[in-house]
MIBA-923605 format. One record per atom (N, C-alpha, C): z, y, x; residue in three letters. Coordinates in steps of 0.2 Angstrom, whole numbers, plus 5000, padded with zeros to 4 digits. Example, Ala and Ser with C-alpha at 12.3 -4.5 7.8 and 13.67 -1.06 7.14 Angstrom:
2
503949725066ALA/503949785062ALA/503949845066ALA/503549895064SER/503649955068SER/503950005064SER/
END
This chain:
321
509650844900UNK/509950884895UNK/510550924898UNK/510750974894UNK/511351014896UNK/511950974895UNK/512350954901UNK/512950914900UNK/513450954896UNK/513451014896UNK/513951054892UNK/513851044884UNK/513251024883UNK/513151014875UNK/513250934873UNK/513450894878UNK/513550824877UNK/514250804875UNK/514350754870UNK/514950734868UNK/514950664870UNK/515550644873UNK/515650574876UNK/516250544872UNK/516150474872UNK/516650434869UNK/516950384875UNK/517550384876UNK/517850344881UNK/518350304878UNK/518250234878UNK/518750194874UNK/519250144878UNK/519050134885UNK/519550094889UNK/520250134889UNK/520750094887UNK/521450134887UNK/521750144894UNK/521450114899UNK/521650124906UNK/521250174910UNK/520750204906UNK/520350254910UNK/520750314912UNK/520750334918UNK/521150394921UNK/521850374921UNK/522150314920UNK/522850304920UNK/523150314927UNK/522750294932UNK/523050294939UNK/522650344943UNK/522250384940UNK/521850434944UNK/521650484938UNK/522150534938UNK/522050594933UNK/521350624933UNK/521050624940UNK/520450664941UNK/519850634937UNK/519950574935UNK/519350544931UNK/519350584924UNK/519850604921UNK/519850634915UNK/519650714916UNK/520050744921UNK/519950814922UNK/519150824924UNK/518950784929UNK/518250794931UNK/517750784925UNK/517850734921UNK/517350714916UNK/517350774911UNK/518050794909UNK/518050844904UNK/517750914906UNK/517750924913UNK/517550984915UNK/516750994915UNK/516450934915UNK/515750934916UNK/515350924909UNK/515750904904UNK/515350894898UNK/515650934892UNK/515350934886UNK/515650984881UNK/516250954878UNK/516250894876UNK/516850864873UNK/516950784875UNK/517550764876UNK/517750694877UNK/518150674871UNK/517950614868UNK/518450584863UNK/518650524866UNK/519350514866UNK/519650454868UNK/519850404863UNK/519950344865UNK/520150284860UNK/520750304856UNK/520650314849UNK/521250334845UNK/521750274844UNK/521550214845UNK/521950154843UNK/522350124848UNK/522150134855UNK/522550104860UNK/522350024861UNK/521850004858UNK/521549934859UNK/520849934858UNK/520449874860UNK/519749874859UNK/519549884851UNK/519049924851UNK/518849944844UNK/518449894840UNK/518549884834UNK/518149844830UNK/517449874829UNK/516949834826UNK/516349864824UNK/516349924820UNK/516849914814UNK/516849964810UNK/517250034813UNK/517750024817UNK/518050074820UNK/517550114824UNK/517150074828UNK/516650104833UNK/516150144829UNK/515950114823UNK/515450154819UNK/515650214817UNK/516250224816UNK/516550294813UNK/516550344819UNK/516550324825UNK/516650364831UNK/515950384834UNK/515450344833UNK/514850354837UNK/514350404835UNK/514350424828UNK/513950484827UNK/514050544831UNK/513450574833UNK/513550634837UNK/513750624845UNK/513850554847UNK/514050544854UNK/513350534858UNK/513350564864UNK/512850554868UNK/512950504874UNK/513550494876UNK/513750454881UNK/514350414880UNK/514350344881UNK/514950304879UNK/515150264885UNK/515750274887UNK/516050234892UNK/516550184888UNK/516250114889UNK/516550064884UNK/516950014887UNK/517550004883UNK/517949944885UNK/517749884882UNK/518149844879UNK/517949774876UNK/517849784869UNK/517549834866UNK/517449844859UNK/516849804857UNK/516849794850UNK/516349754847UNK/515749794846UNK/515249794851UNK/514649844851UNK/514149804848UNK/514149794842UNK/513549754839UNK/513049804835UNK/512649774832UNK/512049814829UNK/512349854823UNK/512849834820UNK/513149874814UNK/513449934817UNK/513749924822UNK/514049984826UNK/513550034828UNK/513050004832UNK/512550044835UNK/512050084830UNK/512050054824UNK/511650094819UNK/511950164817UNK/512550174819UNK/512850234818UNK/512750284824UNK/512450254829UNK/512350294835UNK/511750334834UNK/511750404832UNK/511150444831UNK/510950484837UNK/511350484842UNK/511150524848UNK/511250484855UNK/511550424854UNK/511750394860UNK/511250374865UNK/511350394872UNK/510850384877UNK/511050324882UNK/511750314882UNK/511950264887UNK/512650234885UNK/512650174887UNK/513350134886UNK/513550114893UNK/514050134896UNK/514250114902UNK/514850074901UNK/514750004903UNK/515349954902UNK/515849964908UNK/516449974906UNK/516949984910UNK/517249914912UNK/516849874917UNK/516949804918UNK/516249774919UNK/516249714920UNK/515549684921UNK/515249654915UNK/515649614911UNK/515349574906UNK/515049624900UNK/514449604898UNK/514149634892UNK/513949594886UNK/514349534886UNK/514249484881UNK/514549514874UNK/514949574874UNK/515149604868UNK/514649654866UNK/514049664869UNK/513549714868UNK/512949684865UNK/512749714859UNK/512049684857UNK/511549714861UNK/511349684866UNK/510849714871UNK/510149724868UNK/509949674864UNK/509249684861UNK/509249744857UNK/509749754853UNK/509749804848UNK/509749874851UNK/510249874857UNK/510249934861UNK/509649954864UNK/509249904866UNK/508649914870UNK/508149944865UNK/508149914859UNK/507649944853UNK/507750014852UNK/508450034852UNK/508550104851UNK/508450154857UNK/508250114863UNK/508150154869UNK/508850174873UNK/509350134871UNK/509950154875UNK/510050114881UNK/510150144886UNK/510250114893UNK/510950084894UNK/511050034897UNK/511649994898UNK/511849984905UNK/512450004907UNK/512649994914UNK/513249964914UNK/513449934920UNK/514149904921UNK/514449924927UNK/515049894929UNK/515349914936UNK/515449854940UNK/514949824943UNK/514949764947UNK/515449774953UNK/515849724954UNK/516249724960UNK/516849774960UNK/516949814955UNK/517449864955UNK/518149834954UNK/518149774951UNK/518849744950UNK/518849674953UNK/518349664958UNK/518349594960UNK/518949574965UNK/519249624968UNK/519849614972UNK/520449594968UNK/520549644963UNK/521149634958UNK/521049564955UNK/520549544952UNK/520449484948UNK/520549424953UNK/520349424959UNK/520449374964UNK/521149374966UNK/521449424967UNK/522249424968UNK/522649394962UNK/522449404956UNK/522749374951UNK/522649294951UNK/522049274952UNK/521849204952UNK/522249174957UNK/522349204963UNK/522749174968UNK/523449174966UNK/523649224963UNK/524349224961UNK/524549164956UNK/524049154951UNK/524149104946UNK/524149034950UNK/523649024955UNK/523648964958UNK/524348944961UNK/524649004965UNK/525248994968UNK/525848984963UNK/525849014957UNK/526349014952UNK/526348944949UNK/525748914948UNK/525648844946UNK/525948794951UNK/525748804957UNK/525848754962UNK/526648754964UNK/526948804963UNK/527748814965UNK/528148814958UNK/527848814952UNK/528148814946UNK/528648884946UNK/528348934948UNK/528748994949UNK/529049024942UNK/528649024937UNK/528949054930UNK/529549004928UNK/529448944928UNK/529948894926UNK/530548904930UNK/530448914937UNK/531048914941UNK/531448984940UNK/531049034939UNK/531349104937UNK/531749094931UNK/531449064926UNK/531849064919UNK/532449024920UNK/532448964924UNK/532948924925UNK/533548954928UNK/533448994933UNK/533949034937UNK/534249084932UNK/533849114928UNK/534149164924UNK/534549134918UNK/534449074917UNK/534949034912UNK/535549004916UNK/535649024922UNK/536148994926UNK/536048924929UNK/535448904929UNK/535348834931UNK/535148844939UNK/535148784942UNK/534948784949UNK/534548724950UNK/533948714947UNK/533548654948UNK/533148644954UNK/533048584956UNK/532648564962UNK/531948544960UNK/531548594959UNK/530848574958UNK/530448554964UNK/530048504963UNK/529548484968UNK/528848514968UNK/528748564972UNK/528148604971UNK/527548564975UNK/526948594975UNK/526348574978UNK/526148624983UNK/526048604989UNK/525748644994UNK/525048654994UNK/524748714995UNK/524048724995UNK/523748695002UNK/524148685007UNK/523948665013UNK/523648595012UNK/522948585015UNK/522648525014UNK/522348505007UNK/522448545002UNK/522248534996UNK/521448564995UNK/521148544990UNK/520448564989UNK/520448614983UNK/520248674984UNK/520248724979UNK/519448734977UNK/519348724971UNK/518648734969UNK/518548794965UNK/518048834967UNK/517848894964UNK/517148884960UNK/517148894954UNK/516548894950UNK/516348964949UNK/515848984952UNK/515549054952UNK/515749094958UNK/515249094963UNK/515449124969UNK/515049194970UNK/515249234964UNK/514949304964UNK/515549344968UNK/515549404966UNK/515949454969UNK/516749434969UNK/516949404963UNK/517649384963UNK/517749324966UNK/517349274965UNK/517349214969UNK/517449214976UNK/517049264979UNK/516949274986UNK/517649304988UNK/517949354985UNK/518549384986UNK/519149334986UNK/519149284981UNK/519649234981UNK/519549184987UNK/518949164989UNK/518849124995UNK/519049155001UNK/518949225002UNK/519249255008UNK/520049255008UNK/520349255003UNK/521049255002UNK/521349185003UNK/520949135002UNK/521249065003UNK/521249045010UNK/520949075014UNK/520849055021UNK/521549045024UNK/522049085023UNK/522649075027UNK/523049025025UNK/522848985019UNK/523248935017UNK/523048865019UNK/522548865024UNK/522348795027UNK/522148745022UNK/521748775017UNK/521548725011UNK/520748715012UNK/520448665009UNK/519748655009UNK/519448695003UNK/518948735004UNK/518648774998UNK/517948744997UNK/517948724990UNK/517248704988UNK/517048754983UNK/516348764982UNK/516148814977UNK/515448794975UNK/515348814968UNK/514748804965UNK/514448874962UNK/513848884964UNK/513548944960UNK/512848934961UNK/512448944955UNK/511748934955UNK/511348974960UNK/511649034961UNK/511349074966UNK/511749094972UNK/512049034975UNK/512549044980UNK/512249074986UNK/512749114989UNK/512549154995UNK/512749105001UNK/512249075004UNK/512349025009UNK/512649055015UNK/512449115017UNK/512649145023UNK/513449165022UNK/513649185016UNK/514349205015UNK/514749135016UNK/514449085013UNK/514849015013UNK/514948995020UNK/514448995024UNK/514448975031UNK/514949015035UNK/514949085034UNK/515349125038UNK/516149115036UNK/516249105030UNK/516949095027UNK/517149025026UNK/516748975029UNK/516948905029UNK/517048885022UNK/516648895017UNK/516648875010UNK/516048825010UNK/516248765007UNK/515748705007UNK/515448715000UNK/514748725000UNK/514348734994UNK/514248664991UNK/514348654984UNK/514348584981UNK/514048594974UNK/513848534971UNK/513648534964UNK/514248554960UNK/514148574954UNK/514648584949UNK/515048524948UNK/514748464948UNK/515048404946UNK/515548384952UNK/515248394958UNK/515648384964UNK/516348424964UNK/516248494962UNK/516848534962UNK/517348504957UNK/517048484951UNK/517548464946UNK/517948404948UNK/517548354951UNK/517948284952UNK/518348284959UNK/518248334963UNK/518548334970UNK/519148384970UNK/519148434966UNK/519648484967UNK/520348474964UNK/520848494968UNK/521548494965UNK/521648554961UNK/521348614962UNK/521348674958UNK/520648694957UNK/520448714951UNK/519848744949UNK/519948814947UNK/519648854949UNK/519648924947UNK/519048954944UNK/519048974938UNK/518348994935UNK/518249064936UNK/517649074938UNK/517349144939UNK/516649154936UNK/516549134930UNK/515949124927UNK/515749184922UNK/515149204921UNK/515049254916UNK/514949214909UNK/515049244904UNK/514949214897UNK/514249214895UNK/513949164894UNK/513249154892UNK/513149084888UNK/512649074885UNK/512549014881UNK/512748954885UNK/512548954892UNK/512648894896UNK/513348884898UNK/513748934898UNK/514448924900UNK/514948924894UNK/514748944888UNK/515148944882UNK/515448874881UNK/516048864881UNK/516448794880UNK/516248754886UNK/516048774891UNK/515848734897UNK/516448684899UNK/517048714899UNK/517648674900UNK/517848634894UNK/517548574893UNK/517648544887UNK/517948474888UNK/518048424884UNK/518348364885UNK/518048324891UNK/517348324891UNK/517048294897UNK/517148324903UNK/517148384904UNK/517348424910UNK/518048404912UNK/518548414908UNK/519248404909UNK/519348334911UNK/519048284908UNK/519148214909UNK/518948194916UNK/518448234919UNK/518148224926UNK/518548254931UNK/519048304929UNK/519448334934UNK/519948274937UNK/520248284943UNK/520748244946UNK/521348244941UNK/521648184941UNK/522248174937UNK/522848214941UNK/523148254937UNK/523648304941UNK/523448364944UNK/522848384942UNK/522548444945UNK/522648504940UNK/522448564942UNK/522648624939UNK/521948664937UNK/521948704932UNK/521448744930UNK/521648814929UNK/521248864932UNK/521448934932UNK/520848974929UNK/520949014924UNK/520349044921UNK/520549124921UNK/520149164925UNK/520249234925UNK/519549264923UNK/519149224920UNK/518449254918UNK/518449264910UNK/518149224906UNK/518149234899UNK/518449174895UNK/518849194890UNK/519149144886UNK/518649094883UNK/518149114881UNK/517649074878UNK/517349014882UNK/517449024889UNK/517148974893UNK/517548904893UNK/518148914890UNK/518548854889UNK/518648834882UNK/518548774880UNK/518748744874UNK/519448734874UNK/519848774870UNK/520548774870UNK/520848714868UNK/520548684863UNK/520748614860UNK/520748564865UNK/520148564869UNK/520148514874UNK/520648524879UNK/520748584881UNK/521248594887UNK/521948574884UNK/522148594878UNK/522748574876UNK/522848494876UNK/522348454874UNK/522348384875UNK/522448364882UNK/522048394886UNK/522148374893UNK/522848384896UNK/523148434894UNK/523748454897UNK/524348414893UNK/524248404887UNK/524748364883UNK/524748294885UNK/524248264887UNK/524148194889UNK/524448184896UNK/524448244900UNK/524748244907UNK/524148234912UNK/523548224909UNK/522948224914UNK/522948284919UNK/522948344916UNK/523048404920UNK/523748424920UNK/523948444926UNK/524648464927UNK/524848534925UNK/524348574925UNK/524548644923UNK/523948684922UNK/523948744919UNK/523448794918UNK/523648864919UNK/523248904922UNK/523448974922UNK/522849014918UNK/523049044913UNK/522549074909UNK/522649154908UNK/522149194910UNK/522149264909UNK/521749284903UNK/521349234900UNK/520849254895UNK/520949194890UNK/520849224883UNK/520849174878UNK/520249184873UNK/520049134869UNK/519449144865UNK/519649204860UNK/520249204857UNK/520449264853UNK/520949304857UNK/520849364857UNK/521349404861UNK/521649464857UNK/522249474856UNK/522749424859UNK/522749364855UNK/522949304858UNK/523049244855UNK/523549244850UNK/523449204845UNK/523949184839UNK/524549164843UNK/525149184841UNK/525749154844UNK/525849084843UNK/525549054837UNK/525548984836UNK/525048944840UNK/524648974844UNK/524148944848UNK/524548884852UNK/524348824851UNK/524748774854UNK/524848774862UNK/524348804865UNK/524348814872UNK/524948854874UNK/525148904870UNK/525748944872UNK/526348904871UNK/526348854868UNK/527048814868UNK/527148764873UNK/526648754878UNK/526648714883UNK/526948744890UNK/527548724892UNK/527848754898UNK/527448754904UNK/526948704905UNK/526548704911UNK/525948754910UNK/525848794905UNK/525348844904UNK/525648914906UNK/525348944911UNK/525549014913UNK/525049064909UNK/525249104905UNK/524749144901UNK/524949214902UNK/524349254904UNK/524449324905UNK/523949364901UNK/524049424899UNK/523649464894UNK/523049494897UNK/522549454899UNK/521949484902UNK/522049544906UNK/522449534911UNK/522649594916UNK/522349584923UNK/521849544923UNK/521549534930UNK/521249604933UNK/520949644929UNK/520749704931UNK/521249764931UNK/521849754928UNK/522349804927UNK/522749814933UNK/522449844938UNK/522749874944UNK/522549944946UNK/522949974950UNK/522750044951UNK/522050054954UNK/521950004959UNK/521250014962UNK/520649994958UNK/520749934954UNK/520249914949UNK/520049964944UNK/520549994941UNK/520450044935UNK/520150104938UNK/520350124944UNK/520050184946UNK/519350174948UNK/519150114952UNK/518450104953UNK/518050094947UNK/518250064942UNK/517850054936UNK/517750124933UNK/518250164933UNK/518150234930UNK/517650274933UNK/517650274940UNK/517250314944UNK/516450284943UNK/516450224944UNK/515750194943UNK/515450214936UNK/515850204931UNK/515550214924UNK/515450284923UNK/515850334925UNK/515750404924UNK/515150424928UNK/515050404934UNK/514450434938UNK/513850404935UNK/513850344932UNK/513150324929UNK/513050354923UNK/513650364919UNK/513550394912UNK/513250474913UNK/513550504918UNK/513250574919UNK/512550574922UNK/512450524926UNK/511750524929UNK/511250514923UNK/511350464919UNK/510850454913UNK/510850524909UNK/511350554908UNK/511350614904UNK/510950674907UNK/510950664914UNK/510550714918UNK/509850694919UNK/509650644916UNK/508950614917UNK/508850584924UNK/509350554927UNK/509350524933UNK/509450454932UNK/509250414938UNK/509350344937UNK/510050324939UNK/510350284934UNK/511050254936UNK/511050204941UNK/511550194945UNK/511650144950UNK/511650074948UNK/512050064942UNK/512149994940UNK/511849984933UNK/511249994933UNK/510949984926UNK/510849904925UNK/510949884919UNK/510849814918UNK/510349794912UNK/510249854908UNK/509749844903UNK/509549914901UNK/
END
């Protein structure tokens, strides 16, 4: 089809933020680009009002359910600006003949760096120390060295691999579980592949890098947490729904877990009354794992290229449905 006749909807608020060419090149190639008017992920109702007359959609974390997609009268492609498609009604989109793509690996380095940052911040109580000094105090916190500790990685995909590479310089032991583990990568990078239960019971730190699906929803529950080593730490930079927040609160409040670093919550933004936010041993960040200049630019280029490819009747590189 003629790209100059196409109308595109772009909802990720960071699209083009660090590379203005993403907007100028997209706008030069198509007839019209409509950007997110709210500055946040769109609800189903908000999306439904914007989809009529849209041919291509570069999508953030909007609620892309059947009700929203019923309003899509011309939509050919949904390009997820990120990896997860759990917020997309894939079956209904397929029924309507809508192609779905994502951006695998585009943010893997950035998310891995944040996971490592949370591990270090927990180990050395950095937020608490900073806050104390700002209050005029000079406490002597006793930190935890990563040297000789066991770091467990659940999910050895693109992000888990990047984290494993970055942990090498800390002289720690790296355990990993993935149902489709890359044995060659593990051998080359001195990662010991293990069962999920082995990772849970042996690790001093567990970092979650799991997709959200029926098997992983609330995977980190009371049973999971009770099997973790006493005094260990949990880091989640994947999806909030992977963790049962009530169970995590109980494990932290009892002292069984020493701390948690959370970049994702079941409800985002979390309610300020969420009990996890009242625990000093919880480091919470606003789902910013992919919010770096490199990651947002990569996601933008991947999504834009696949969107234009579909509208040009070409095969996208990263089709998932």
